[in-house]
C-alpha positions in Angstrom: 97.0 152.2 71.4 95.1 154.8 69.4 93.7 154.6 65.8 96.5 156.6 64.1 99.1 154.0 65.3 97.4 151.3 63.3 98.1 151.1 59.6 94.7 151.0 58.0 96.0 149.4 54.9 97.2 146.4 57.0 94.6 146.2 59.8 90.8 146.6 59.9 88.8 147.2 63.0 86.8 144.2 64.4 83.7 144.2 66.4 83.7 141.4 68.9 80.7 140.1 70.7 81.3 139.9 74.5 79.4 137.9 77.0 81.0 138.4 80.4 84.7 137.6 80.0 84.2 135.6 76.8 84.6 137.1 73.3 83.1 135.8 70.2 84.1 136.6 66.6 81.5 135.7 63.9 79.7 133.6 66.5 82.9 131.5 67.4 84.3 131.6 70.9 87.8 133.0 71.3 89.4 130.7 73.8 92.7 130.9 75.6 95.5 128.8 73.9 97.0 128.0 77.3 94.0 125.8 78.0 92.8 125.2 74.5 91.7 121.5 75.0 89.4 122.5 77.8 86.9 124.2 75.6 86.2 120.9 73.8 84.0 120.0 76.8 81.5 122.7 75.9 79.9 120.8 72.9 79.5 124.0 71.0 77.3 122.9 68.1 73.9 124.5 68.0 74.5 126.8 71.1 74.2 130.6 71.1 77.2 132.6 72.3 75.3 133.6 75.5 74.7 129.9 76.4 78.3 129.0 75.6 79.6 131.9 77.8 77.3 130.9 80.7 78.4 127.3 80.6 82.1 128.2 80.3 81.7 130.6 83.2 80.0 128.1 85.4 82.8 125.6 84.7 85.4 128.4 85.4 87.0 128.0 82.1 89.8 130.5 81.3 88.3 133.7 79.8 89.2 135.1 76.3 92.8 136.5 76.4 92.0 139.8 74.7 91.3 142.9 76.7 87.6 143.0 77.4 85.6 145.5 75.4 88.6 147.3 74.0 89.2 148.1 70.3 90.4 145.1 68.4 91.9 144.9 64.8 92.3 142.0 62.4 95.1 141.8 59.8 93.7 142.2 56.3 95.9 139.6 54.5 96.4 137.3 57.5 93.0 137.0 59.2 94.6 134.7 61.8 96.3 137.7 63.4 94.4 140.0 65.9 95.6 143.1 67.7 94.4 145.2 70.7 96.0 148.1 72.5 98.4 145.9 74.4 99.3 142.8 72.4 99.1 140.9 69.1 97.4 137.5 69.0 97.6 134.4 66.8 94.6 132.2 66.0 95.9 128.7 65.8 95.0 127.1 62.5 92.5 124.1 62.4 90.8 124.7 65.7 87.8 126.4 64.3 87.2 123.8 61.6 87.8 120.9 64.0 86.3 121.9 67.2 84.2 125.0 66.5 86.2 127.7 68.5 89.4 129.7 68.1 92.4 128.9 70.2 94.0 132.4 70.7 97.7 132.6 71.5 98.9 135.8 73.0 102.3 136.6 71.3 105.2 137.8 73.4 106.1 140.3 70.7 104.4 142.8 68.3 104.7 143.0 64.6 106.6 146.0 63.4 105.3 147.9 60.4 104.1 146.3 57.2 103.8 142.5 57.3 104.7 140.8 54.0 103.7 137.3 52.9 106.7 135.3 51.5 104.7 132.2 50.9 104.8 128.7 52.7 103.9 130.2 56.0 106.8 132.7 56.0 106.2 136.3 56.8 108.4 139.4 57.5 107.9 142.9 58.7 110.4 145.8 59.0 112.5 144.2 61.7 112.2 140.4 61.6 111.0 137.3 59.8 108.4 134.7 61.0 107.1 131.3 60.4 103.5 130.5 61.2 103.1 127.0 62.5 100.1 125.0 63.7 100.8 125.8 67.4 103.0 128.9 67.5 104.6 131.6 65.6 108.4 131.1 65.3 110.4 134.3 65.4 113.4 133.6 63.3 116.7 134.7 64.8 120.0 135.4 63.1 118.2 136.0 59.8 118.7 138.6 57.1 115.0 139.1 56.8 115.1 141.4 53.8 117.0 138.7 51.8 114.9 135.8 52.8 113.5 133.8 49.8 112.5 130.3 48.8 115.6 128.2 47.9 115.3 127.1 44.4 114.8 125.2 42.3 112.0 123.7 44.4 110.0 120.6 43.2 106.2 120.9 42.8 105.4 118.9 45.9 107.1 121.4 48.2 104.7 122.5 51.0 105.0 124.7 54.1 106.4 121.8 56.1 109.3 121.1 53.8 110.0 124.3 51.9 113.6 125.5 52.4 114.3 129.3 52.6 117.6 131.0 52.5 118.8 134.5 53.4 122.2 133.9 51.8 123.8 133.0 55.1 121.6 130.2 56.4 119.0 127.8 55.1 115.8 127.5 57.1 113.2 124.7 57.5 110.0 125.6 59.3 111.6 128.8 60.5 114.6 127.2 62.1 118.2 126.9 60.8 118.9 123.5 59.2 122.0 124.2 57.2 124.5 126.8 56.0 123.7 128.5 52.7 127.2 127.5 51.6 126.4 123.9 52.0 125.4 121.8 48.9 121.6 121.2 49.5 119.1 119.4 47.3 115.6 118.2 47.7 114.9 114.5 47.2 111.8 112.9 45.7 110.1 113.0 49.1 109.2 116.1 51.1 110.6 114.8 54.5 114.1 114.0 53.1 116.9 116.2 51.8 120.6 115.9 51.2 122.8 118.4 52.9 126.5 118.5 52.2 126.6 114.8 51.3 124.4 113.5 54.2 120.8 112.5 54.1 118.5 114.3 56.5 114.9 113.7 57.7 113.7 116.9 59.2 116.5 118.4 61.1 118.4 115.2 61.8 120.8 113.2 59.8 119.6 109.6 59.3 120.7 107.6 62.4 120.8 104.1 63.6 118.9 102.6 66.6 121.8 103.4 69.0 121.8 107.1 67.8 125.0 106.9 65.7 124.8 108.2 62.1 123.7 105.7 59.5 126.6 105.0 56.8 125.2 105.6 53.4 127.4 104.7 50.4 125.8 107.1 47.9 123.9 109.9 49.6 123.5 111.9 46.4 121.6 109.0 44.9 119.1 108.7 47.8 115.5 108.5 46.9 112.4 107.0 48.5 110.7 104.1 46.9 107.5 104.2 48.8 106.4 105.0 52.3 109.2 104.0 54.7 111.4 102.3 52.1 114.2 104.1 50.3 117.5 103.4 48.5 120.8 105.0 47.7 121.2 102.9 44.5 123.3 100.3 46.4 121.4 99.4 49.6 117.8 99.6 50.8 117.3 102.2 53.5 114.4 101.7 55.9 112.8 104.1 58.4 111.7 102.0 61.5 110.5 103.0 64.9 110.2 101.8 68.5 106.9 102.4 70.2 103.6 103.7 68.7 101.9 106.5 70.7 105.5 107.9 71.6 107.7 106.7 68.7 111.5 106.7 68.5 112.4 106.7 64.8 115.7 105.2 63.5 117.0 103.9 60.2 118.8 100.7 59.0 120.3 99.3 55.8 119.6 96.1 53.9 122.8 95.6 52.0 122.1 92.5 50.0 118.7 93.1 48.6 118.2 92.6 44.8 117.3 96.2 43.7 116.2 95.1 40.3 113.3 93.1 41.8 112.7 94.9 45.0 109.1 95.8 45.4 107.4 97.6 48.3 104.2 95.9 49.3 103.0 98.3 52.0 104.4 100.4 54.8 105.6 97.3 56.7 106.4 94.6 54.0 108.7 94.6 50.9 110.2 91.8 48.9 112.8 91.1 46.1 113.2 87.9 44.1 114.3 85.8 46.9 113.4 87.3 50.3 110.7 89.3 52.0 111.4 92.0 54.4 109.4 93.3 57.4 109.8 96.9 58.8 111.5 95.8 62.0 114.4 94.3 60.3 113.2 90.7 59.9 113.8 89.0 56.6 112.1 85.8 55.4 113.1 83.4 52.6 109.6 82.7 51.2 108.2 79.9 48.9 106.6 80.7 45.6 104.7 84.0 45.6 105.0 86.3 48.7 101.9 88.6 48.9 99.8 90.5 51.5 96.7 88.5 52.7 93.6 89.5 50.7 91.0 90.2 53.3 87.2 90.4 53.0 85.4 92.1 55.8 81.7 91.1 55.6 78.9 93.6 56.1 76.0 92.0 58.0 72.3 92.7 58.3 70.3 92.7 61.5 70.2 88.9 61.7 73.9 88.3 60.9 73.4 87.6 57.2 76.2 88.7 54.9 74.9 91.3 52.5 78.2 92.7 51.1 81.9 92.7 51.7 84.8 95.3 51.8 88.0 93.9 50.3 91.4 95.1 51.3 95.0 93.9 51.8 96.1 93.2 55.4 98.7 95.5 56.9 100.4 92.9 59.1 99.6 89.4 57.6 101.3 88.0 54.5 101.2 84.6 52.8 103.3 82.6 50.3 102.6 79.2 48.6 103.2 77.4 52.0 103.3 79.7 55.0 101.6 82.5 56.8 103.5 85.5 58.3 102.2 87.9 61.0 104.3 91.0 61.6 107.2 89.3 59.8 107.1 86.1 61.9 106.0 82.8 60.5 102.8 81.6 62.2 103.5 78.1 63.3 101.4 75.4 61.6 99.4 77.9 59.5 98.8 76.9 55.8 99.3 79.8 53.5 97.3 78.6 50.4 94.1 77.9 52.5 94.5 80.9 54.9 91.6 83.2 54.7 90.0 86.1 56.5 86.6 85.5 58.2 86.0 89.0 59.4 87.2 91.3 62.1 90.4 89.7 63.5 89.5 86.1 62.8 91.0 83.7 60.3 91.1 80.1 59.3 93.0 77.6 57.1 92.1 74.0 56.3 93.1 72.8 59.8 92.3 75.4 62.5 90.9 78.9 63.2 92.8 81.8 64.5 92.4 85.0 66.4 94.9 87.3 64.9 98.0 85.0 64.8 96.9 82.8 67.8 95.3 79.4 67.0 91.8 78.8 68.6 90.7 75.5 70.2 87.5 75.3 68.2 85.9 73.0 65.6 87.0 74.8 62.5 84.4 73.3 60.2 81.6 74.7 62.3 83.3 78.0 63.3 81.2 81.1 62.5 81.9 84.9 62.8 78.9 87.3 62.4 77.5 90.6 63.7 73.9 91.1 64.8 72.3 94.4 65.0 69.7 94.8 67.8 66.6 96.7 66.9 66.2 99.9 68.8 69.6 99.6 70.4 72.7 101.6 69.6 75.0 98.6 69.8 75.6 95.4 67.9 76.8 91.9 69.2 79.7 90.3 67.6 79.0 86.6 67.5 82.0 84.1 67.3 81.8 80.4 68.1 81.4 76.8 66.9 78.9 74.0 67.4 80.0 73.7 71.0 79.4 77.2 72.1 80.3 80.9 71.8 84.1 81.5 71.7 85.6 81.3 75.2 82.5 79.9 76.9 84.1 76.5 77.2 80.8 74.8 77.4 79.4 77.2 80.1 76.2 78.7 78.7 73.2 80.7 79.8 69.9 82.1 78.5 71.5 85.5 77.7 73.8 83.8 75.2 70.9 81.8 73.8 68.9 85.0 73.3 71.8 86.9 71.8 72.4 84.2 69.2 68.7 83.6 68.4 68.4 86.0 65.4 71.5 84.5 63.9 70.4 80.8 64.1 66.8 81.7 63.1 68.2 83.4 60.0 70.5 80.5 59.1 68.3 77.3 59.1 71.1 75.4 57.3 73.1 75.3 60.5 72.0 72.4 62.7 73.2 70.5 65.8 74.8 73.6 67.4 74.8 74.3 71.1 71.9 76.7 70.6 69.7 74.1 69.0 70.5 71.7 71.9 69.5 74.3 74.5 66.3 75.0 72.6 65.5 71.3 72.6 66.3 71.1 76.3 64.0 74.0 77.1 61.1 72.4 75.1 61.6 69.1 76.9 61.5 70.6 80.3 58.4 72.7 79.4 56.7 69.5 78.2 57.6 67.6 81.4 56.4 70.4 83.6 58.5 69.2 86.5 58.2 70.7 89.9 61.0 73.4 90.2 63.1 72.7 93.3 63.8 75.6 95.7 66.9 77.6 95.1 69.4 78.2 97.8 71.4 81.5 97.8 75.1 81.0 98.4 76.3 84.6 97.8 78.1 86.6 95.1 75.0 86.5 93.0 74.8 82.7 92.9 72.0 80.4 93.7 71.9 76.6 93.6 68.9 74.5 92.5 68.4 72.2 89.6 71.0 74.4 87.9 73.6 76.9 89.0 72.0 80.4 88.8 74.0 83.6 88.4 72.0 86.8 89.1 68.8 84.8 88.3 70.2 83.2 85.1 70.5 79.5 84.8 74.1 78.6 83.7 74.4 75.5 81.6 77.7 73.7 82.0 78.1 74.2 85.7 77.5 71.3 88.1 75.2 72.4 90.9 76.0 69.4 93.1 79.6 70.2 93.3 79.6 74.0 92.8 81.5 76.2 95.4 82.5 79.8 95.9 86.3 80.2 96.3 86.6 83.6 97.9 85.4 86.8 96.3 86.4 86.4 92.7 86.7 82.7 92.0 84.4 79.6 91.9 84.6 76.0 90.9 82.9 72.6 90.4 83.8 69.1 89.5 84.6 70.3 86.0 87.0 73.1 86.7 87.8 76.5 88.2 86.2 79.7 87.1 86.5 83.5 87.2 83.3 85.2 88.4 82.4 87.9 85.9 81.7 90.9 88.1 82.3 93.3 85.2 79.2 92.0 83.2 76.9 90.3 85.7 73.9 90.7 83.3 75.4 88.9 80.3 78.7 87.2 81.1 79.1 83.7 82.5 81.9 82.2 84.7 85.1 81.8 82.7 87.0 78.5 83.1 90.8 78.8 83.6 91.5 75.2 84.9 89.9 71.9 84.2 90.8 70.5 87.5 88.1 69.7 90.1 87.3 72.3 92.8 88.3 69.7 95.4 91.9 70.2 94.4 91.8 74.0 94.9 94.0 75.6 97.5 95.0 79.3 98.1 98.4 80.4 99.2 97.2 84.0 99.8 95.0 86.6 98.0 96.8 86.3 94.6 98.6 82.9 94.5 96.5 79.6 94.2 96.7 76.1 93.0 94.5 73.7 91.2 96.4 70.8 92.5 98.7 70.5 89.4 99.8 74.0 88.8 100.5 77.3 90.6 98.5 80.3 89.4 98.8 84.1 90.0 95.7 86.2 90.1 97.2 89.6 89.5 94.0 91.5 88.3 90.7 90.5 89.9 88.7 90.8 86.6 91.2 88.7 84.6 91.6 84.9 84.9 94.5 83.7 87.0 97.5 82.8 84.9 99.6 79.7 85.5 103.3 80.2 86.5 104.7 77.8 84.0 107.9 76.6 85.9 106.7 76.9 89.5 107.4 73.9 91.7 104.1 73.3 93.5 105.7 71.0 96.1 108.0 73.7 97.5 106.0 76.8 96.6 105.2 79.3 99.5 103.8 82.8 99.5 105.9 85.4 101.3 103.1 88.1 101.2 102.8 91.5 99.4 103.1 89.8 95.9 106.3 87.9 96.8 106.7 84.1 96.7 109.3 81.5 96.1 109.9 77.8 95.6 113.0 75.7 95.1 113.7 77.1 91.7 113.0 80.8 91.8 111.7 84.0 93.6 108.6 85.5 92.2 106.9 88.9 92.3 103.2 88.9 91.2 103.9 85.7 89.3 107.0 86.8 87.4 110.3 85.0 88.2 113.1 87.4 89.3 116.2 86.0 87.7 118.5 88.2 89.7 117.3 86.7 93.0 118.2 83.1 94.1 115.8 81.5 96.6 118.6 80.2 98.9 120.1 83.6 99.6 117.1 85.9 99.3 115.3 87.4 102.2 111.8 88.9 101.8 110.5 91.5 104.3 107.2 93.3 103.4 107.3 94.7 99.9 111.1 94.3 99.9 113.4 91.4 98.7 117.1 91.5 98.9 120.3 89.5 98.8 123.8 90.6 99.7 124.2 92.9 96.7 120.6 93.7 95.4 117.7 95.4 96.9 114.2 95.1 95.2 111.0 97.0 96.0 107.7 96.0 94.4 109.5 93.7 92.1 112.0 96.3 90.8 115.6 97.0 91.7 116.1 99.9 94.2 119.3 101.9 93.6 120.7 102.1 97.1 124.0 101.0 98.7 123.4 98.8 101.8 124.7 95.9 103.9 122.3 93.1 104.8 123.2 93.5 108.5 121.7 97.1 108.6 118.4 96.2 106.8 115.2 96.3 108.8 111.5 96.7 107.8 109.7 98.3 110.7 106.5 98.4 108.6 105.8 96.3 105.4 106.1 99.4 103.2 109.1 101.0 104.9 112.8 100.1 104.5 115.2 101.3 107.2 119.0 101.1 106.7 120.4 101.5 110.2 120.2 105.1 111.2 121.2 106.6 107.9 118.4 106.0 105.3 114.6 105.4 105.3 112.4 104.5 102.3 108.6 104.4 101.9 108.2 102.1 98.9 110.7 103.4 96.5 110.8 107.0 97.8 113.5 108.1 100.2 112.4 110.0 103.3 114.4 112.5 105.2 116.6 111.0 107.9 117.2 114.5 109.3 113.5 115.1 110.0 113.0 111.6 111.5 115.1 110.2 114.2 115.7 106.7 112.9 117.4 105.4 116.1 114.1 105.7 118.0 111.6 105.2 115.1 108.9 102.6 115.8 105.5 101.9 114.3 102.7 101.9 116.8 100.2 100.4 114.4 99.6 100.1 110.7 99.0 103.8 110.2 100.9 105.5 113.0 104.6 105.8 114.1 106.7 107.8 116.5 110.2 108.7 117.4 111.5 110.3 120.5 110.4 113.8 119.3 107.2 113.4 117.2 104.3 111.3 116.1 103.6 110.6 112.4 100.7 109.3 110.3 101.1 107.1 107.3 98.3 107.6 104.7 99.2 104.5 102.6 101.2 106.0 99.8 102.9 109.4 100.5 105.2 108.7 103.4 105.0 110.0 107.0 103.2 113.1 108.0 103.9 114.7 111.3 100.9 114.9 113.6 100.5 116.1 117.2 100.1 113.6 120.0 96.6 114.8 120.4 95.8 114.1 116.7 97.3 110.6 117.2 95.2 109.9 120.2 92.1 111.2 118.5 92.7 109.1 115.4 93.3 106.0 117.6 90.0 106.6 119.4 88.2 106.9 116.1 89.8 103.6 114.9 88.7 101.9 118.1 85.0 103.2 117.7 84.9 102.1 114.0 
């Protein structure tokens, strides 16, 4: 492109600063939109362009998409558009302000002639119309671009995301056709909603129910939003709900018998009328007295855990009436509405008990405390939660780290007495006064030593009985008072967590994940979480079948979960597979394959063979043409062969063909190791 081809009234020349393959405009890096998130790793603040370019080059980040050291122009009225001799480029909005660099998108087209701003992110040139979004430029198709204009009358709240434009043939929303210009269209009182030809739309879609079918609305032309997700057509309440959070599926439903005269929206999730309260998911509650959102008070603490101020707000999910408490639209069993109060963070109490969110806690409610202690010189704070018997969750198992962590709080609150902390302090003083001879410690492994106390990584643990203490494999331990999880994730500050109060003498292990305390069967699915009881398991008949499977006289289990579709009497378990006459399961999930029980074989715990016609590795089918199933045999856990080839199994991807020499070499290495 030469200079005469550029309209000087539209475009101005731009001097970019180049460092290697990276361009900078006004000191800001021009990054490639195709990998725009990668540049966030550069931590651009305070760095010179040369430093940024050197770091980006060393990390092999994509270079700037413009032609290096060629003439570049910028549009005078739309500075987010650049042009060089080959292409036009779009600087995605917001990236410079948020992250400190431009995300540059190379456009697959070029603007033609004078570019005119129509408002609300709509533009046109001599041949087409465009809508400039946050992540791309939409080229509007089938549009009479010279006739394109804002559809009026438009309310004052109209923005680029909801403005309707028409060319006399179609109506456009965000650059895409949403209706015919001949349809009767009106804005509502909310930017996301509009009525098109007697139907209510949100965005491009007509309001639909959970199953995807259109939501019947008696009076579409009377539709208006009351607040947030709550609307009405003058006869029913219309609610916008959703499934999921990070990836949400939106749908709508009607409340047909609400009292519109008294209907009040409390927040995004709760509403009420004179008789009932309503939750976003479709739950309704007949409340007692006055239904209202819980008034919360989040304390602000000083460095010693003293309350210095508080922030007041209404809870999003919890509501109360004159008798009950509701969490996410469900009545909290046993909770007392009039006395229910927020203690800070996610902790609450009424006159009977304390709660974490909506779950009751087994604590002494009258001595229950919640605080935050700031550590001098450290960039973290400790949240302190507990009662007179110990920190929450300690279950009486205490150590010096806990004692030290809570020391600033108790020293700043002398009115609190006879707590676990005070008893440990008195115990330390008594031992110091007696100056008893300290018995020798005996190392038993996993960071534990036994002496006068049980010691974990050098810390004495109060509440564990040294005389009966035992290690139970790699992750569990126990004593006469119970069974515990070893806290490998925080060896410097955590203590063993009790999951059973039965004596260690009653412990037995079925395999690596199933165990018993003598009364219940537990499943230890995740090594850093406590084993969980299997509520209905029959201990007398329970057996492990390996690879996560187990069964008793009542059910078949996979990793502690009962599989209702499998009956113990007619279920076979081979490796990771369990099946009956009609259903095959792999890793606890149904495997969609036709089979007859007679042809099932499992030549390796991770491989399912159905005669000579099908082979699976886990849930993935393998080619029966490449592998001769009639002669397939596993030589060991990692190698197999058929009459033609040798194969290696790497543990997850199936069978990889190897030469006999490679097989022999791998076998020799295994023997040496």
